[in-house]
N, C-alpha and C positions, 0 to 999 in steps of 0.2 A: 722523567721529571715529575716531581710532586708539586701540586698546586696547593697554595695555602688559602683557606677559606675562613673568613672571620665569622665567628659564631656569636660574639657579644654584640648586642644592639648599640648603635651609635646614639648617644644622648646629647641633645642640644638644648640647653636652657633649663631643663627640669628633668627630674627622674620620673620615668613612666609609672613607677609604683607610688608616686607621691599621693597621699590620700587627699581626697576632695570632700569637703564637708557636704553631707547629703542635703538636698533641698528640704526645707520644712514647709509646712502648710502656708505660713505667712509669706515666704519668698515665692512659692508657687502662685499665690494669689496676686502678688505684685507683678510677676511676669505676665499673668493673664490680663491684668489691668493695663500693663504696658502695651501688649499686643492689641487689646481692645481699643486703646487710644490711638495707636498708630494706624489702625485700619477702620476707625470709626467712619461710617458712611462711605466705605470704599466701594467703588463701582457704581455709586449713585449717579455719577455724571458720565457713565459709559467708559470710565477708565478701566483698563484691563491689567492683569498682573504683568504682562509683557510691557505695557506702557510704564508702569511703576518701576519695573526692573531697569528699563532703559534710563528713566529719569533719575534713578538713584545710583546708576552705575554698578548695579549688582547683577548676579546671574538670575535668570528666570527661576531656576530651581530654588535658590535661597529665598526669594520673595514668596514663591508659591508655597513652599513648606511652612514658612512662618504664618502666612495668611490662612492657609487651609488646615493646618495641623499645629496650632499654637501650643498644644500640650503634648507634643511628640516626645521623642527620645531626649532631646536637649532640655531637660527640666530646669537647668540653671538659667535659661533664657538666651536670647541672641547677644552677640558681642556688641560693644559700644559703637564701633564704626558701622556696623550693619544698621543699628538703631538710628544713628546720626544720619546716615544716607537716606533711609526711608523717611525719617522725620523731615529732612530738608525737601525731599521730593513731594511730600504731602503737605508741607507748609505748617508743620507742628513744631512748636517751640521746644527746644531742649530744656529750657527752664520749666516748662509745663511737665515734661517727662520727669524731671528731677524731683518733682513733688511726690512721685511714687516711692522715693527712698524713705519716706516717713511711713513706717509700717501700718499705722492706723488710718492713714490718709486714703480716701476714696477718690477715684479719678473724677467723679461727678461733683465733688465739692469744689467750690471756687470757679466753676465753669461759667 
């Protein structure tokens, strides 16, 4: 009896070869500002990554990687729901984070 083995990848939702626009300097700067704002004064009150991960309902590794290595492999930045969960747990307004969508806006303006 001969077994049939699929060799074509299963594609759900998007083609794996779909090009992604590379990050430019401005978008990398906004991601850095976003992470800086999310983790501003983090740990000053004794809060740990584990505490934040529990409060945000995220895995410890997700929060640790973003906090410790904000410029890591994922140069496009964290996903919306990760940002929203951390912002909620840290008491940061999403409106405040939305100001970062303005390319020339600094996170320190309007604080």
